[in-house]
py3Dmol code that shows the C-alpha trace and the ligand (Angstrom):
import py3Dmol

protein = """\
ATOM      1  CA  MET A   1     -19.779  12.816 -10.641  1.00  0.00           C
ATOM      2  CA  LEU A   2     -16.890  10.460 -11.524  1.00  0.00           C
ATOM      3  CA  HIS A   3     -14.774  11.234 -14.591  1.00  0.00           C
ATOM      4  CA  ALA A   4     -12.293   8.996 -16.428  1.00  0.00           C
ATOM      5  CA  ASP A   5      -9.886  10.415 -18.983  1.00  0.00           C
ATOM      6  CA  SER A   6      -8.316   8.531 -21.876  1.00  0.00           C
ATOM      7  CA  GLY A   7      -5.263   7.697 -19.747  1.00  0.00           C
ATOM      8  CA  GLY A   8      -7.446   6.022 -17.133  1.00  0.00           C
ATOM      9  CA  ARG A   9      -6.951   8.836 -14.619  1.00  0.00           C
ATOM     10  CA  LEU A  10      -9.956   9.365 -12.401  1.00  0.00           C
ATOM     11  CA  SER A  11     -11.377  12.482 -10.866  1.00  0.00           C
ATOM     12  CA  TYR A  12     -14.591  13.503  -9.159  1.00  0.00           C
ATOM     13  CA  ILE A  13     -16.301  16.730 -10.189  1.00  0.00           C
ATOM     14  CA  ALA A  14     -18.064  18.617  -7.415  1.00  0.00           C
ATOM     15  CA  GLU A  15     -19.067  22.289  -7.389  1.00  0.00           C
ATOM     16  CA  ASN A  16     -17.233  22.799 -10.723  1.00  0.00           C
ATOM     17  CA  THR A  17     -14.024  21.622  -9.073  1.00  0.00           C
ATOM     18  CA  LYS A  18     -11.998  18.660 -10.343  1.00  0.00           C
ATOM     19  CA  ILE A  19     -10.828  16.524  -7.434  1.00  0.00           C
ATOM     20  CA  GLY A  20      -7.992  14.330  -8.724  1.00  0.00           C
ATOM     21  CA  LEU A  21      -8.177  10.833  -7.229  1.00  0.00           C
ATOM     22  CA  ASP A  22      -4.494   9.979  -6.901  1.00  0.00           C
ATOM     23  CA  CYS A  23      -3.843  12.200  -9.921  1.00  0.00           C
ATOM     24  CA  SER A  24      -3.763  15.919 -10.637  1.00  0.00           C
ATOM     25  CA  GLY A  25      -6.840  18.172 -10.499  1.00  0.00           C
ATOM     26  CA  ASP A  26      -7.906  21.496  -9.002  1.00  0.00           C
ATOM     27  CA  VAL A  27      -7.568  19.586  -5.725  1.00  0.00           C
ATOM     28  CA  ASN A  28      -5.265  16.559  -5.539  1.00  0.00           C
ATOM     29  CA  PHE A  29      -6.405  13.790  -3.222  1.00  0.00           C
ATOM     30  CA  VAL A  30      -3.411  11.551  -2.423  1.00  0.00           C
ATOM     31  CA  SER A  31      -4.558   8.311  -0.780  1.00  0.00           C
ATOM     32  CA  HIS A  32      -1.052   7.311   0.403  1.00  0.00           C
ATOM     33  CA  ALA A  33       2.643   7.816  -0.267  1.00  0.00           C
ATOM     34  CA  HIS A  34       3.400   4.875  -2.585  1.00  0.00           C
ATOM     35  CA  MET A  35       4.952   6.416  -5.648  1.00  0.00           C
ATOM     36  CA  ASP A  36       2.322   5.119  -8.093  1.00  0.00           C
ATOM     37  CA  HIS A  37      -0.263   7.208  -6.209  1.00  0.00           C
ATOM     38  CA  ALA A  38       1.785  10.324  -5.526  1.00  0.00           C
ATOM     39  CA  PRO A  39       2.182  13.366  -7.776  1.00  0.00           C
ATOM     40  CA  SER A  40       5.744  14.328  -8.735  1.00  0.00           C
ATOM     41  CA  SER A  41       4.779  17.940  -8.122  1.00  0.00           C
ATOM     42  CA  SER A  42       1.531  19.749  -7.487  1.00  0.00           C
ATOM     43  CA  LYS A  43       0.501  23.360  -7.946  1.00  0.00           C
ATOM     44  CA  ALA A  44      -2.857  22.536  -6.375  1.00  0.00           C
ATOM     45  CA  GLY A  45      -3.210  21.949  -2.666  1.00  0.00           C
ATOM     46  CA  LEU A  46      -3.112  18.335  -1.529  1.00  0.00           C
ATOM     47  CA  LEU A  47      -5.903  16.592   0.323  1.00  0.00           C
ATOM     48  CA  CYS A  48      -4.140  13.907   2.367  1.00  0.00           C
ATOM     49  CA  SER A  49      -3.214  12.913   5.912  1.00  0.00           C
ATOM     50  CA  ASP A  50      -0.383  14.609   7.818  1.00  0.00           C
ATOM     51  CA  GLU A  51       1.527  11.325   7.723  1.00  0.00           C
ATOM     52  CA  THR A  52       1.235  11.071   3.917  1.00  0.00           C
ATOM     53  CA  ALA A  53       2.426  14.668   3.466  1.00  0.00           C
ATOM     54  CA  GLU A  54       5.433  13.879   5.676  1.00  0.00           C
ATOM     55  CA  LEU A  55       6.202  10.616   3.873  1.00  0.00           C
ATOM     56  CA  LEU A  56       5.979  12.348   0.472  1.00  0.00           C
ATOM     57  CA  ALA A  57       8.490  14.909   1.665  1.00  0.00           C
ATOM     58  CA  ALA A  58      10.795  12.242   3.136  1.00  0.00           C
ATOM     59  CA  ARG A  59      10.654   9.986   0.079  1.00  0.00           C
ATOM     60  CA  SER A  60      10.467  12.176  -2.977  1.00  0.00           C
ATOM     61  CA  ARG A  61      10.522  15.790  -1.921  1.00  0.00           C
ATOM     62  CA  VAL A  62       7.233  16.408  -3.774  1.00  0.00           C
ATOM     63  CA  ARG A  63       6.713  20.134  -4.155  1.00  0.00           C
ATOM     64  CA  HIS A  64       3.216  21.291  -3.339  1.00  0.00           C
ATOM     65  CA  ASN A  65       1.357  24.215  -1.845  1.00  0.00           C
ATOM     66  CA  GLY A  66       0.577  22.634   1.489  1.00  0.00           C
ATOM     67  CA  HIS A  67      -2.033  20.057   2.404  1.00  0.00           C
ATOM     68  CA  SER A  68      -5.260  19.746   4.357  1.00  0.00           C
ATOM     69  CA  GLN A  69      -7.105  16.805   5.868  1.00  0.00           C
ATOM     70  CA  GLU A  70     -10.595  18.104   5.168  1.00  0.00           C
ATOM     71  CA  MET A  71     -12.157  20.606   2.812  1.00  0.00           C
ATOM     72  CA  THR A  72     -15.482  22.179   1.915  1.00  0.00           C
ATOM     73  CA  LEU A  73     -16.454  23.094  -1.651  1.00  0.00           C
ATOM     74  CA  GLY A  74     -19.781  24.974  -1.548  1.00  0.00           C
ATOM     75  CA  GLU A  75     -22.330  22.397  -0.365  1.00  0.00           C
ATOM     76  CA  VAL A  76     -19.877  19.493  -0.601  1.00  0.00           C
ATOM     77  CA  ASP A  77     -17.740  18.216   2.286  1.00  0.00           C
ATOM     78  CA  LEU A  78     -14.507  16.303   1.711  1.00  0.00           C
ATOM     79  CA  SER A  79     -13.144  14.203   4.571  1.00  0.00           C
ATOM     80  CA  LEU A  80     -10.780  11.269   5.110  1.00  0.00           C
ATOM     81  CA  ALA A  81     -11.085   7.805   6.689  1.00  0.00           C
ATOM     82  CA  ASP A  82      -8.380   5.224   7.414  1.00  0.00           C
ATOM     83  CA  SER A  83      -7.727   2.690   4.626  1.00  0.00           C
ATOM     84  CA  GLY A  84      -5.420   0.403   6.690  1.00  0.00           C
ATOM     85  CA  HIS A  85      -2.844   0.080   3.865  1.00  0.00           C
ATOM     86  CA  VAL A  86       0.303   1.896   5.154  1.00  0.00           C
ATOM     87  CA  LEU A  87       1.039   4.734   7.579  1.00  0.00           C
ATOM     88  CA  GLY A  88      -1.239   7.657   6.721  1.00  0.00           C
ATOM     89  CA  SER A  89      -3.264   5.879   4.020  1.00  0.00           C
ATOM     90  CA  ARG A  90      -6.791   7.228   3.703  1.00  0.00           C
ATOM     91  CA  GLN A  91     -10.059   6.832   1.819  1.00  0.00           C
ATOM     92  CA  VAL A  92     -11.735  10.048   0.693  1.00  0.00           C
ATOM     93  CA  ILE A  93     -15.401  10.741   1.406  1.00  0.00           C
ATOM     94  CA  ILE A  94     -17.036  13.317  -0.879  1.00  0.00           C
ATOM     95  CA  ASN A  95     -20.437  14.090   0.579  1.00  0.00           C
ATOM     96  CA  GLY A  96     -22.720  16.308  -1.475  1.00  0.00           C
ATOM     97  CA  GLY A  97     -25.957  15.260   0.199  1.00  0.00           C
ATOM     98  CA  ALA A  98     -27.620  13.619  -2.836  1.00  0.00           C
ATOM     99  CA  ASP A  99     -24.557  11.428  -3.496  1.00  0.00           C
ATOM    100  CA  LYS A 100     -22.089  10.296  -0.873  1.00  0.00           C
ATOM    101  CA  PHE A 101     -19.045   9.065  -2.790  1.00  0.00           C
ATOM    102  CA  VAL A 102     -16.111   7.088  -1.354  1.00  0.00           C
ATOM    103  CA  TYR A 103     -12.813   6.252  -3.042  1.00  0.00           C
ATOM    104  CA  THR A 104     -10.872   3.633  -1.080  1.00  0.00           C
ATOM    105  CA  GLY A 105      -7.380   3.920  -2.602  1.00  0.00           C
ATOM    106  CA  ASP A 106      -5.363   0.814  -1.676  1.00  0.00           C
ATOM    107  CA  LEU A 107      -7.247  -0.966   1.072  1.00  0.00           C
ATOM    108  CA  ARG A 108      -6.624  -3.485   3.840  1.00  0.00           C
ATOM    109  CA  THR A 109      -9.280  -4.451   6.367  1.00  0.00           C
ATOM    110  CA  GLU A 110      -7.232  -7.006   8.327  1.00  0.00           C
ATOM    111  CA  ASP A 111      -5.395  -5.778  11.457  1.00  0.00           C
ATOM    112  CA  SER A 112      -1.589  -6.007  11.353  1.00  0.00           C
ATOM    113  CA  ILE A 113       1.164  -5.848  13.985  1.00  0.00           C
ATOM    114  CA  LEU A 114       1.331  -2.102  13.177  1.00  0.00           C
ATOM    115  CA  PHE A 115      -2.212  -0.924  12.396  1.00  0.00           C
ATOM    116  CA  LYS A 116      -5.903  -1.622  12.692  1.00  0.00           C
ATOM    117  CA  GLY A 117      -7.580  -2.528   9.406  1.00  0.00           C
ATOM    118  CA  ALA A 118      -9.917  -0.137   7.568  1.00  0.00           C
ATOM    119  CA  LYS A 119     -13.564   0.105   8.591  1.00  0.00           C
ATOM    120  CA  PRO A 120     -16.197   0.305   5.819  1.00  0.00           C
ATOM    121  CA  VAL A 121     -17.697   3.726   5.144  1.00  0.00           C
ATOM    122  CA  GLU A 122     -21.379   3.661   4.179  1.00  0.00           C
ATOM    123  CA  CYS A 123     -21.957   5.457   0.879  1.00  0.00           C
ATOM    124  CA  ASP A 124     -24.111   5.713  -2.265  1.00  0.00           C
ATOM    125  CA  THR A 125     -21.275   5.381  -4.791  1.00  0.00           C
ATOM    126  CA  LEU A 126     -18.036   3.488  -4.183  1.00  0.00           C
ATOM    127  CA  LEU A 127     -14.788   3.410  -6.154  1.00  0.00           C
ATOM    128  CA  ILE A 128     -12.743   0.470  -4.884  1.00  0.00           C
ATOM    129  CA  GLU A 129      -9.358  -0.960  -5.845  1.00  0.00           C
ATOM    130  CA  SER A 130      -9.218  -4.617  -6.992  1.00  0.00           C
ATOM    131  CA  THR A 131      -5.507  -5.462  -6.973  1.00  0.00           C
ATOM    132  CA  TYR A 132      -6.264  -9.002  -5.723  1.00  0.00           C
ATOM    133  CA  GLY A 133      -9.813  -9.169  -7.097  1.00  0.00           C
ATOM    134  CA  LEU A 134      -9.733 -12.798  -8.256  1.00  0.00           C
ATOM    135  CA  PRO A 135     -11.311 -15.592  -6.149  1.00  0.00           C
ATOM    136  CA  ARG A 136      -8.025 -17.513  -6.087  1.00  0.00           C
ATOM    137  CA  PHE A 137      -6.489 -14.789  -3.939  1.00  0.00           C
ATOM    138  CA  SER A 138      -7.298 -16.025  -0.450  1.00  0.00           C
ATOM    139  CA  PHE A 139      -4.596 -14.876   1.927  1.00  0.00           C
ATOM    140  CA  PRO A 140      -3.525 -16.823   5.026  1.00  0.00           C
ATOM    141  CA  LYS A 141      -4.184 -15.192   8.401  1.00  0.00           C
ATOM    142  CA  ARG A 142      -1.509 -12.618   9.178  1.00  0.00           C
ATOM    143  CA  GLU A 143      -0.478 -14.303  12.427  1.00  0.00           C
ATOM    144  CA  ALA A 144       0.139 -17.579  10.545  1.00  0.00           C
ATOM    145  CA  THR A 145       2.464 -15.762   8.118  1.00  0.00           C
ATOM    146  CA  TYR A 146       4.217 -14.002  11.015  1.00  0.00           C
ATOM    147  CA  SER A 147       4.868 -17.464  12.545  1.00  0.00           C
ATOM    148  CA  ASP A 148       6.176 -18.808   9.225  1.00  0.00           C
ATOM    149  CA  ILE A 149       8.566 -15.858   8.905  1.00  0.00           C
ATOM    150  CA  THR A 150       9.891 -16.115  12.465  1.00  0.00           C
ATOM    151  CA  SER A 151      10.329 -19.910  12.245  1.00  0.00           C
ATOM    152  CA  TRP A 152      12.279 -19.578   9.004  1.00  0.00           C
ATOM    153  CA  VAL A 153      14.493 -16.715  10.271  1.00  0.00           C
ATOM    154  CA  LYS A 154      15.224 -18.679  13.496  1.00  0.00           C
ATOM    155  CA  GLN A 155      16.189 -21.741  11.480  1.00  0.00           C
ATOM    156  CA  GLU A 156      18.512 -19.773   9.173  1.00  0.00           C
ATOM    157  CA  VAL A 157      20.161 -17.861  12.026  1.00  0.00           C
ATOM    158  CA  ALA A 158      20.648 -21.127  13.969  1.00  0.00           C
ATOM    159  CA  SER A 159      22.406 -22.542  10.891  1.00  0.00           C
ATOM    160  CA  GLY A 160      24.883 -19.653  11.017  1.00  0.00           C
ATOM    161  CA  ASN A 161      23.454 -17.855   7.990  1.00  0.00           C
ATOM    162  CA  CYS A 162      22.801 -14.159   7.507  1.00  0.00           C
ATOM    163  CA  VAL A 163      19.238 -13.311   6.501  1.00  0.00           C
ATOM    164  CA  VAL A 164      17.970 -10.664   4.060  1.00  0.00           C
ATOM    165  CA  LEU A 165      14.217 -10.018   3.957  1.00  0.00           C
ATOM    166  CA  GLY A 166      12.695  -7.981   1.130  1.00  0.00           C
ATOM    167  CA  GLY A 167       9.516  -5.906   1.175  1.00  0.00           C
ATOM    168  CA  TYR A 168       8.191  -2.612  -0.184  1.00  0.00           C
ATOM    169  CA  ALA A 169      10.197   0.233   1.367  1.00  0.00           C
ATOM    170  CA  LEU A 170       6.999   1.848   2.669  1.00  0.00           C
ATOM    171  CA  GLY A 171       4.715  -0.454   4.607  1.00  0.00           C
ATOM    172  CA  LYS A 172       6.005  -4.007   4.356  1.00  0.00           C
ATOM    173  CA  ALA A 173       9.566  -3.147   5.429  1.00  0.00           C
ATOM    174  CA  GLN A 174       8.302  -1.522   8.651  1.00  0.00           C
ATOM    175  CA  GLU A 175       6.058  -4.519   9.343  1.00  0.00           C
ATOM    176  CA  LEU A 176       9.058  -6.866   8.895  1.00  0.00           C
ATOM    177  CA  VAL A 177      11.154  -4.715  11.249  1.00  0.00           C
ATOM    178  CA  LYS A 178       8.352  -4.860  13.851  1.00  0.00           C
ATOM    179  CA  ILE A 179       8.010  -8.661  13.538  1.00  0.00           C
ATOM    180  CA  LEU A 180      11.781  -9.061  14.033  1.00  0.00           C
ATOM    181  CA  ASN A 181      11.736  -6.645  17.023  1.00  0.00           C
ATOM    182  CA  GLU A 182       8.701  -7.989  18.846  1.00  0.00           C
ATOM    183  CA  ARG A 183       8.681 -11.673  18.001  1.00  0.00           C
ATOM    184  CA  MET A 184      12.443 -12.358  17.929  1.00  0.00           C
ATOM    185  CA  GLY A 185      14.218  -9.517  19.765  1.00  0.00           C
ATOM    186  CA  ILE A 186      16.258  -8.808  16.608  1.00  0.00           C
ATOM    187  CA  THR A 187      17.362  -5.293  15.593  1.00  0.00           C
ATOM    188  CA  PRO A 188      17.737  -5.550  11.805  1.00  0.00           C
ATOM    189  CA  ILE A 189      19.937  -3.531   9.465  1.00  0.00           C
ATOM    190  CA  VAL A 190      17.846  -1.537   6.970  1.00  0.00           C
ATOM    191  CA  SER A 191      18.746   0.467   3.866  1.00  0.00           C
ATOM    192  CA  ASP A 192      18.849   4.246   4.247  1.00  0.00           C
ATOM    193  CA  GLU A 193      15.702   4.506   2.082  1.00  0.00           C
ATOM    194  CA  ILE A 194      13.799   2.244   4.484  1.00  0.00           C
ATOM    195  CA  GLY A 195      15.368   4.045   7.449  1.00  0.00           C
ATOM    196  CA  ASP A 196      13.926   7.368   6.206  1.00  0.00           C
ATOM    197  CA  VAL A 197      10.435   5.836   6.176  1.00  0.00           C
ATOM    198  CA  CYS A 198      10.949   4.148   9.577  1.00  0.00           C
ATOM    199  CA  ALA A 199      11.855   7.560  11.023  1.00  0.00           C
ATOM    200  CA  VAL A 200       8.448   8.950   9.942  1.00  0.00           C
ATOM    201  CA  TYR A 201       6.693   5.922  11.498  1.00  0.00           C
ATOM    202  CA  LYS A 202       8.579   6.603  14.752  1.00  0.00           C
ATOM    203  CA  ARG A 203       7.594  10.275  14.718  1.00  0.00           C
ATOM    204  CA  HIS A 204       3.968   9.103  14.537  1.00  0.00           C
ATOM    205  CA  GLY A 205       4.216   6.860  17.581  1.00  0.00           C
ATOM    206  CA  ILE A 206       5.180   3.500  16.051  1.00  0.00           C
ATOM    207  CA  HIS A 207       8.323   2.304  17.789  1.00  0.00           C
ATOM    208  CA  LEU A 208      10.797   0.459  15.563  1.00  0.00           C
ATOM    209  CA  ASP A 209      14.345  -0.701  16.409  1.00  0.00           C
ATOM    210  CA  TYR A 210      16.763  -0.786  13.464  1.00  0.00           C
ATOM    211  CA  VAL A 211      20.166   0.430  12.321  1.00  0.00           C
ATOM    212  CA  THR A 212      20.826   1.852   8.865  1.00  0.00           C
ATOM    213  CA  THR A 213      23.553   0.544   6.546  1.00  0.00           C
ATOM    214  CA  SER A 214      25.334   3.899   6.441  1.00  0.00           C
ATOM    215  CA  SER A 215      25.511   4.338  10.235  1.00  0.00           C
ATOM    216  CA  ASP A 216      28.486   3.271  12.397  1.00  0.00           C
ATOM    217  CA  GLU A 217      26.263   0.686  14.129  1.00  0.00           C
ATOM    218  CA  GLY A 218      25.177  -0.613  10.730  1.00  0.00           C
ATOM    219  CA  THR A 219      28.781  -1.004   9.553  1.00  0.00           C
ATOM    220  CA  LYS A 220      29.644  -2.929  12.740  1.00  0.00           C
ATOM    221  CA  ALA A 221      26.492  -5.075  12.484  1.00  0.00           C
ATOM    222  CA  LEU A 222      27.431  -6.089   8.929  1.00  0.00           C
ATOM    223  CA  MET A 223      30.643  -7.635  10.301  1.00  0.00           C
ATOM    224  CA  ARG A 224      28.607 -10.006  12.511  1.00  0.00           C
ATOM    225  CA  ASN A 225      25.881 -12.484  11.530  1.00  0.00           C
ATOM    226  CA  PHE A 226      23.135 -10.071  10.540  1.00  0.00           C
ATOM    227  CA  VAL A 227      19.460  -9.906   9.669  1.00  0.00           C
ATOM    228  CA  ALA A 228      18.618  -7.151   7.171  1.00  0.00           C
ATOM    229  CA  VAL A 229      15.456  -5.698   5.644  1.00  0.00           C
ATOM    230  CA  LEU A 230      15.857  -4.241   2.154  1.00  0.00           C
ATOM    231  CA  SER A 231      13.578  -3.121  -0.665  1.00  0.00           C
ATOM    232  CA  GLN A 232      12.047  -6.124  -2.351  1.00  0.00           C
ATOM    233  CA  ASN A 233      13.371  -5.230  -5.815  1.00  0.00           C
ATOM    234  CA  LYS A 234      16.963  -5.448  -4.524  1.00  0.00           C
ATOM    235  CA  VAL A 235      16.663  -8.916  -2.962  1.00  0.00           C
ATOM    236  CA  ASN A 236      17.700 -11.730  -5.312  1.00  0.00           C
ATOM    237  CA  SER A 237      20.363 -14.416  -5.767  1.00  0.00           C
ATOM    238  CA  LYS A 238      22.813 -11.982  -7.407  1.00  0.00           C
ATOM    239  CA  MET A 239      22.652  -9.701  -4.358  1.00  0.00           C
ATOM    240  CA  ALA A 240      23.037 -12.733  -2.058  1.00  0.00           C
ATOM    241  CA  SER A 241      26.160 -13.875  -3.956  1.00  0.00           C
ATOM    242  CA  ALA A 242      27.682 -10.375  -3.817  1.00  0.00           C
ATOM    243  CA  LEU A 243      27.041 -10.092  -0.049  1.00  0.00           C
ATOM    244  CA  SER A 244      28.344 -13.602   0.496  1.00  0.00           C
ATOM    245  CA  ARG A 245      31.620 -12.760  -1.288  1.00  0.00           C
ATOM    246  CA  GLU A 246      31.988  -9.518   0.663  1.00  0.00           C
ATOM    247  CA  TYR A 247      31.244 -10.851   4.148  1.00  0.00           C
ATOM    248  CA  GLY A 248      32.268 -14.520   3.760  1.00  0.00           C
ATOM    249  CA  LYS A 249      28.928 -15.840   5.002  1.00  0.00           C
ATOM    250  CA  LYS A 250      25.984 -17.686   3.480  1.00  0.00           C
ATOM    251  CA  ILE A 251      23.097 -15.305   2.822  1.00  0.00           C
ATOM    252  CA  SER A 252      19.519 -16.609   2.988  1.00  0.00           C
ATOM    253  CA  THR A 253      16.907 -14.488   1.204  1.00  0.00           C
ATOM    254  CA  ALA A 254      13.134 -14.108   1.353  1.00  0.00           C
ATOM    255  CA  VAL A 255      10.436 -11.665   0.264  1.00  0.00           C
ATOM    256  CA  ALA A 256       7.062 -10.854   1.845  1.00  0.00           C
ATOM    257  CA  THR A 257       4.293  -9.953  -0.614  1.00  0.00           C
ATOM    258  CA  GLY A 258       0.748 -10.895  -1.588  1.00  0.00           C
ATOM    259  CA  TRP A 259       2.108 -11.871  -5.003  1.00  0.00           C
ATOM    260  CA  ALA A 260       3.748 -14.874  -3.340  1.00  0.00           C
ATOM    261  CA  GLN A 261       0.327 -16.480  -3.910  1.00  0.00           C
ATOM    262  CA  SER A 262       0.432 -15.902  -7.652  1.00  0.00           C
ATOM    263  CA  PRO A 263       1.847 -18.809  -9.689  1.00  0.00           C
ATOM    264  CA  SER A 264       2.968 -16.426 -12.442  1.00  0.00           C
ATOM    265  CA  TRP A 265       5.331 -14.492 -10.170  1.00  0.00           C
ATOM    266  CA  GLY A 266       8.748 -16.079  -9.885  1.00  0.00           C
ATOM    267  CA  PHE A 267      10.924 -14.755  -7.074  1.00  0.00           C
ATOM    268  CA  ASP A 268      14.688 -15.273  -7.233  1.00  0.00           C
ATOM    269  CA  VAL A 269      14.918 -15.913  -3.473  1.00  0.00           C
ATOM    270  CA  ASP A 270      14.962 -18.854  -1.035  1.00  0.00           C
ATOM    271  CA  ARG A 271      11.440 -18.197   0.356  1.00  0.00           C
ATOM    272  CA  ALA A 272       8.427 -16.047  -0.560  1.00  0.00           C
ATOM    273  CA  PHE A 273       5.940 -15.352   2.254  1.00  0.00           C
ATOM    274  CA  CYS A 274       2.372 -14.288   1.501  1.00  0.00           C
ATOM    275  CA  LEU A 275       1.910 -10.984   3.316  1.00  0.00           C
ATOM    276  CA  SER A 276      -0.146  -8.240   1.695  1.00  0.00           C
ATOM    277  CA  ASP A 277      -1.194  -4.688   2.524  1.00  0.00           C
ATOM    278  CA  HIS A 278      -4.315  -5.187   0.379  1.00  0.00           C
ATOM    279  CA  CYS A 279      -7.574  -7.084   0.896  1.00  0.00           C
ATOM    280  CA  ASP A 280      -7.886 -10.487  -0.686  1.00  0.00           C
ATOM    281  CA  PHE A 281     -10.939 -11.345  -2.816  1.00  0.00           C
ATOM    282  CA  ALA A 282     -13.230 -12.180   0.113  1.00  0.00           C
ATOM    283  CA  GLY A 283     -12.097  -9.036   1.947  1.00  0.00           C
ATOM    284  CA  LEU A 284     -13.008  -6.866  -1.052  1.00  0.00           C
ATOM    285  CA  VAL A 285     -16.422  -8.533  -1.469  1.00  0.00           C
ATOM    286  CA  ASP A 286     -17.189  -8.088   2.246  1.00  0.00           C
ATOM    287  CA  TYR A 287     -16.112  -4.455   2.129  1.00  0.00           C
ATOM    288  CA  VAL A 288     -18.364  -3.659  -0.849  1.00  0.00           C
ATOM    289  CA  ALA A 289     -21.368  -5.276   0.885  1.00  0.00           C
ATOM    290  CA  ALA A 290     -20.726  -3.407   4.146  1.00  0.00           C
ATOM    291  CA  THR A 291     -20.731   0.013   2.444  1.00  0.00           C
ATOM    292  CA  GLY A 292     -24.272  -0.550   1.074  1.00  0.00           C
ATOM    293  CA  ALA A 293     -23.236   1.298  -2.113  1.00  0.00           C
ATOM    294  CA  ARG A 294     -25.865   1.408  -4.889  1.00  0.00           C
ATOM    295  CA  LYS A 295     -23.190   1.882  -7.571  1.00  0.00           C
ATOM    296  CA  VAL A 296     -19.682   0.406  -7.420  1.00  0.00           C
ATOM    297  CA  TYR A 297     -16.762   1.282  -9.690  1.00  0.00           C
ATOM    298  CA  VAL A 298     -13.751  -1.050  -9.695  1.00  0.00           C
ATOM    299  CA  ASN A 299     -10.205  -0.012 -10.498  1.00  0.00           C
ATOM    300  CA  HIS A 300      -6.713  -1.600 -10.688  1.00  0.00           C
ATOM    301  CA  GLY A 301      -5.620  -5.196 -11.148  1.00  0.00           C
ATOM    302  CA  SER A 302      -8.377  -7.636 -12.001  1.00  0.00           C
ATOM    303  CA  SER A 303     -11.067  -4.955 -12.292  1.00  0.00           C
ATOM    304  CA  ARG A 304     -13.186  -6.541 -15.053  1.00  0.00           C
ATOM    305  CA  GLU A 305     -13.189  -9.945 -13.375  1.00  0.00           C
ATOM    306  CA  PHE A 306     -13.998  -8.458  -9.962  1.00  0.00           C
ATOM    307  CA  ALA A 307     -16.815  -6.301 -11.380  1.00  0.00           C
ATOM    308  CA  ARG A 308     -18.232  -9.400 -13.104  1.00  0.00           C
ATOM    309  CA  ASP A 309     -18.145 -11.362  -9.830  1.00  0.00           C
ATOM    310  CA  LEU A 310     -19.824  -8.483  -7.980  1.00  0.00           C
ATOM    311  CA  LYS A 311     -22.582  -8.390 -10.619  1.00  0.00           C
ATOM    312  CA  LYS A 312     -23.219 -12.104 -10.062  1.00  0.00           C
ATOM    313  CA  LYS A 313     -23.799 -11.220  -6.404  1.00  0.00           C
ATOM    314  CA  GLY A 314     -26.383  -8.609  -7.420  1.00  0.00           C
ATOM    315  CA  VAL A 315     -24.125  -5.545  -7.081  1.00  0.00           C
ATOM    316  CA  ASN A 316     -24.443  -2.742  -9.660  1.00  0.00           C
ATOM    317  CA  ALA A 317     -20.730  -2.798 -10.549  1.00  0.00           C
ATOM    318  CA  LEU A 318     -18.640  -1.463 -13.433  1.00  0.00           C
ATOM    319  CA  ALA A 319     -14.905  -1.785 -14.166  1.00  0.00           C
ATOM    320  CA  VAL A 320     -13.205   1.558 -14.735  1.00  0.00           C
ATOM    321  CA  ASP A 321     -11.432  -0.066 -17.700  1.00  0.00           C
ATOM    322  CA  ASP A 322     -14.876  -0.338 -19.342  1.00  0.00           C
ATOM    323  CA  MET A 323     -15.686   3.344 -18.844  1.00  0.00           C
ATOM    324  CA  ARG A 324     -12.611   4.806 -20.522  1.00  0.00           C
ATOM    325  CA  PRO A 325     -13.546   7.186 -23.324  1.00  0.00           C
ATOM    326  CA  ALA A 326     -13.265   5.999 -26.902  1.00  0.00           C
ATOM    327  CA  LYS A 327     -10.772   7.612 -29.271  1.00  0.00           C
ATOM    328  CA  GLY A 328     -11.652  11.247 -29.834  1.00  0.00           C
ATOM    329  CA  GLN A 329     -13.512  11.550 -26.532  1.00  0.00           C
ATOM    330  CA  LYS A 330     -11.695  13.369 -23.767  1.00  0.00           C
ATOM    331  CA  THR A 331     -13.561  12.257 -20.695  1.00  0.00           C
ATOM    332  CA  LEU A 332     -16.385  10.000 -19.656  1.00  0.00           C
ATOM    333  CA  LEU A 333     -18.830  10.669 -16.885  1.00  0.00           C
ATOM    334  CA  GLY A 334     -19.842   7.917 -14.510  1.00  0.00           C
TER     335      GLY A 334
END
"""
ligand_1 = """\
1
ZN
Zn -0.107 1.258 -2.152
"""
view = py3Dmol.view(width=600, height=400)
view.addModel(protein, "pdb")
view.setStyle({"model": 0}, {"cartoon": {"style": "trace"}})
view.addModel(ligand_1, "xyz")
view.setStyle({"model": 1}, {"stick": {}})
view.zoomTo()
view.show()
């Protein structure tokens, strides 16, 4: 049984146990280690992948009482399935026999240079994210974006410029490092924050070549014409001007994000490449159909619009925003 509280936090109640879905509960399911999904601390045990537990420790030192990758509560089994979003990201499957419930967390079904995409999990009830749940979000093929990035970096390097690429510190940054390594033979400089995440990727078998800004190699690399990967929120014209003054070189900047396709997002950089760790609209619709779910809840981003479009396709869908309790009510059952 799905519960929403007045703050929009979602949990699933099974065997009198509250399973927090990327929020606190008697059991805390953490779909992945992006900070908007991770608890700051947790007295309850975590249900998450080994990789997510390691990334949480590396990134935020979240205190918790251990984690497990599967669990049984009476007659109900809890298990995990890949969600294709970042290293360690998982969907949770709560199977009580009469109702098999799946929560996707952030979801990507397209393969990347680092990972295979998520495979649909058949279920009765589905809770799916809808970050890019509007029909206008139709992402280019990943390989086409990889080619655009490499062509642009080659052109800037050939012009004698340094290049700074921006992406989320967990996920996109590692993908950018891999593109530079494999497609261009470049070992980029990365921030220490990104380096900490790259180290976890490496421990889990994903080879990445990079140097960190604080290392001796990083200091030397900064003296030459360099290519760097930094957190997206740090990459802008002010940063480029500061680096240009310090190193006496022209700095070319770009970001890689799905929001590059949104006209309302202005990026203060030379180029914005459309590269997302989420499904686009068609990917979400296909995923919902493939699960065969009889009831679909939609959360995040354009949830009302996506639920409305699903209904037009004959799906029994409801936006979580429409199931929040009214004032005075504490929770709402779905
Ligand atoms: Zn995420």
